[in-house]
N, C-alpha and C positions, 0 to 999 in steps of 0.2 A: 169315327168322323163325324160329327153334324152337321148337316147341309141347310143353308140359307139360303135364299132368291134376291137379293140389295140392289137396290135403283141405283143406277150409276150416274154420272154425272153430266147422261143425255138423258133419264130417268128410267130410260131402258133396265130392265131384270136383269140380272146375273147371277146366275149358283155361284156359289162359295161355301167350299165345304171347311173347317175348322181347324186348325191344327195344335200342338199340345200344350197340355195345364203348364202351368209358369210350377218351376221347381226350384228358384231362390230357398238360400240358405240364410233367409233375413237373422240378424240380430240383435241382441238389446243395446250395444254400444259398449262402454262409451267411442268412440269415432275421434278418428283423427281433422278431420272436420267438422264445427259447427251447425247442426241440418236442422232446420224451421219447416216444417208442411203448412204452407197456409191452408188451416181446414174449414171445410163448408159446412154448413148446419143442410139436418134433415128436418122438413118442413112436416105438418101433421095435416098429411087430407083428408082427415074424415073431419075438421074444426068447423064449426060454422059461424065462420070470417068472409070477407070479402079477399081476396087473397092479391090483389092489387094495391091495396088500402092497405091492408092490416094484415101482419106476418103471424103466422101460425108457426111456434118448432115443435117440434118431437124430441123432447130434452133427454127421455134416456135412451132416444137411438143417438141425439146429438153427443151425449158424454161419452156412450159407450163407441164409437168414431172415434175419439180422443184419446181413448181407452187402447186401441186398436193402433192408434201410431203410436204410441209411446211403448207400448209391447215389441215395435221393432228399430228401439232407439233412437225415433225421432219425436224433435221438440215439437207444439206447435205453438204457430202466431197463430193468435186468437183475435176473434172479430176481426179480421181484414177484409180486403175487399174481397177474395176467396170465399167467404161469409158474407157478401148480397152487403155489406161494410156501405151503406151510399144508396142502394139499390136496392131498395126492398127492407135492409133491415137496419132499421133507426137506432137514436143512443139508446130510447128505452127496454128496449130488446137486447140489446148489444151489452147494456149496462149486466142485467138478466144472466145472458150468456157468461160473460166472464166470473161474474160472481162463483154460479156452476162450475164451470169449468177450473179457474182458481183451487176453489177448492177438491175437487173432483183431480186435480193433481197432486195435492196435499196426501186427498185417500191414498193414491196408485204408492209414493212411496217417494213425495219431491219432483215428480218428472216434469221435465223443463216444458216452461212455457211463460211465452209473452202476449202484450196482449198490446192492443190498437186503444189510442190515445188521437182524437183528433175536435175537431169542433160542429159535429154532424147535425148540433143539437142547436146551430146556430144557422137563421136562412141567410145565405148569400147573399149578400149587395154591397152595391157600392161605396155605402152609407157604412158601414160597421167601420169601427176603430180599431184599430192596432188595440186598444186597453180590451175593449169586449169580446177580441178577438184572443189573445189572452186568457181574456177570465175564462172564456169560453174550453181552454185547453186547460185549463187547471181543475176547474171544475172535476174531469175525464179522471186527469192525472189525480187527484186525491179521491177518486172511489174507487180506481186501480190501487194505487198501493196502500190505501187501507183493506183492502183485501189482500195484501199481500203481494202483488204479481210484477209483474216488471214492464217497463214501457216501453213499446213503440209510438215515438211520433209520428204521427199519421202528415201525409200533407193535408191540407188544409183548402179546402175551394174556398170556403170566407176570405180567408187572406187571398185566394188567387184572387180573387174579385174585388177586394179595396186595394190592395198593393200598390202606390205607386211609385215605385222606385226597389231597385234589391236590397235598398239601405233597410226598409219598412222589414223585410224578410229575416234580411241580421238583426236587429232592434228584438223582435221580435222571440226568435230562437234562441240570443244570446241571453234573453232572458228567465228563457224559460230552462234553460243548461243551468243559469247560476242556479236555482230554486229547487233541480229534483232531489230527489233521498239516492237514490241508486244510478250506475250509468244506463244508458236509454237507444237503444236502436231507434236513428234517422230512417225516414221511407221517403223514398226519392220515386212518387210515380210521375210514370210520362203519360203526356197526353194520349194517348193508345190506347191506356187503360181506362181514361177518366177523361175525358174530353172540356171539361171545367178545368182541368190542372193543367191548362196549356200556357208556356210562359211562366212557370214556377221560377220562382228565385229570382227575378226581376226581369229575365232575360229569355225571348224565342231561340236563342241563340244556343246550344247545349253548351257546349266550350264556356262560353262565358257564365251558364248558369252553373256551373261544373263548379267554377269558381267562386262564386259565393256561398254554393256550400260547405266546400272548403275550408275559408275562409269562416264561416258559424264554427264548424268540427274543431278548428283551432283555435277557436276562439274559449272555449271549454273541453280540453281532450280529452283530461281523465272523466269527465261526463257524460262520455259517451263510447258506448261498446263496441257498436260499427254504425255504418249505415248502407241501409241495401236502396240497391240500384233496381227500380226496374223500368229499364228504358229498351230494352232489345236492341240491344248493340254494345257488343263483346270489346270492342276495339275500346268506347269510351269508356269501358267498365275496368280494364284494364291499367289504361291512362290514372284516371281517378284510384284506383287499388295501390295505385305504384307513387300518390300523393299524398297517400294521409298519413296524417302523423304514428310515430308509433305507438304500440297498445290499441290501434284501433283497427277492426278488422271491418273488412268489406265483406258485407253477406252478399249473393247474386240472388238476385230477380229475373236473371233472362233466362227463362224457358224455352228460348230458340239454341241455347248456345255453354248448357249448362254441365256438362260433362269435363267440357275442356275447362271450362272458369274454373269448377271448384280442383280436378287436377294439378292445376299451376301449372307454373314456368319457373325458372330458376330464379325471379327475380319477385317468388310467390305466389298466395293460390286467393280462392274466397272461400269462403263459408258457402251457408247454405241457408234462402228463406225463400219455400218456391211454393205457387200453386199447386205446379206439374205434380213433387211428391205428394198429394193427398191423394191422388191418380197413382200412381205407383210405387208404391209408399213398400211394399215387399224388396221390391228390384233395387228402390231409392237404398233401403238396408244391407242390400246381399256389399253391392257393388261397393258403397263405405266401407263395408268390413274387410272386402279386399284389399282399397285401399289402404287402409292402417296395416296390413300388417304385407304392404309393401308391391302384392300383386296387384297390377299398373294393368296387363293386361285382361284379365280379369274383369277391372273395373270399368276395361272399355267395352268388354264383349257383354256387359249386362244391361249397362247404358245408352249404350248407342244406336240401340233399334229400336230403342222410346223415344230418341229426337222427331222423329215423325210424327208420329202421334202429339207428340207436344205441340211440337209446328203445326200439327192440323186443328189441333184443341185451342191453341192460341191466335189463330190468324185474323188478319183483320176480316169484321171488326174486335182488337182485339178485346173489348170487354164483356162482348158475352160466351169467357172463357169458361164461364162457371156450369154452362149448359154442360157441357163437356166433363168439367170432373165430376158433376150428379148424374151424370150419366153414367162413369164406370165404375159408378163406390154403387148404381143399382145392378146395373150388368156380370159385378161379383158377390149379388147376394148381403152385401153390406147393407141395405135398405131394400122395403118392399116394394116400394112405388118409385116413378120418376115425375115427381111432382116437385116445384120449387117456390121457396119465396116470392111472390109476388108474379106466380104464373111463367118464369121465364124458361121454363122447358119449352118453349115455344121457341125460344131468341133465336134457334138454330133449324136450320133444315131440315128436312128427314135426309136427304141426298149428303149433307156434311157427318150426319149422325152414321148413315151407315158407313162413310168413309172411315169413321174414328173407327168401328166396329173392326176392317178388316186389320187397321194397323194395332191397333188392341192385341188382335189375337194375333200377329204374325212379327209382334215381339212379345210374345208368351202370355201374357199381362193378364187374362182370364184365369182363375182359380179353379174354376170346373168347365172347360168350355159348351158343353151339351149344357149347362146350368145357362152360362150365359146366351147361348145358340135362344133356346126355349124364352128367355125375357126380350132379347131383342122380336125375336117370329110376332109376340103378343103386342108391342110399340107397333110394331108393321102396319101391324091391322088395323090399328085405331087412325094410320090415313090410307089403311082400302089398300094396303101389300097385304093379297091372299099368299098363305105359304104349302096349298094346295097341289 
């Protein structure tokens, strides 16, 4: 067992002894639930760029990470907010990411992938017209569909800045759904993930906003595979799930309550499209495999210890959760550095990162606890925390 001296919430160092390595029996699927992991990108730390201004991606490691997720039966939700879409990864780079990932999915054996389609190449401004926003969506949709990809219609900052009423949301989405080639996933991202999306669907009241979103889905239910709700509110997700038209699924984006939402109740369940699945992929795979064969107690036993870690990673300000996701990849040896697009490895404090280490270890999420400890020790030294 490795021993680290980790800073506590008071800044004092405390000795911490690591536990057992992960021992999950992950499975290649198929599972009884649709399960997408929203995947992060691996930055290139040796690129001659200005990290705050120009993203540099290690394409080989980024694609290898997707293959790692596919090997455990998980789908990949590509170029979403977990990949720092809109927080360092702009459309030009996202376009290349989507092209490479869809091609890799095909080469892997038609692995499951869906890609974020948004309007992020259009600068949000109150003067943007609905036609301009629609054209922005259409440009990205045309590119993704040309690659053979499936669409996730992402929430639009431009629409949030320009819409004058709920009717503007309805009209725009109704037009988009009328012309897509295949059923899409609609992504409702709450303001805790992106403050620029406050008041989405034309209402600050989330129940009224939900009604608008449901009206959009009901306008073309055969064009909607599902809706991905990221509000961190299990009660609203369940309420919306029960109102969806037949054939339209709920893909949970609730990184606080995912075990119970995916398990479901007597009236239904949620599928999953989760950022936390990037960080806990082996546990997610093993739990879903258990649920698929009816071993509910095993499913709960695997996932419940991961919830404390997920709630920590996604704590307010929630939009900085990507830092924790990338740290988990580094600690598990899935990338050689803790450097992020836009320099966002600095978005969380060393106190936060140290508690993440403890929670991940207690949930037995480290492939090799000794190696994870050594990697954490190197990181701590950058903050002046000696392990001597």
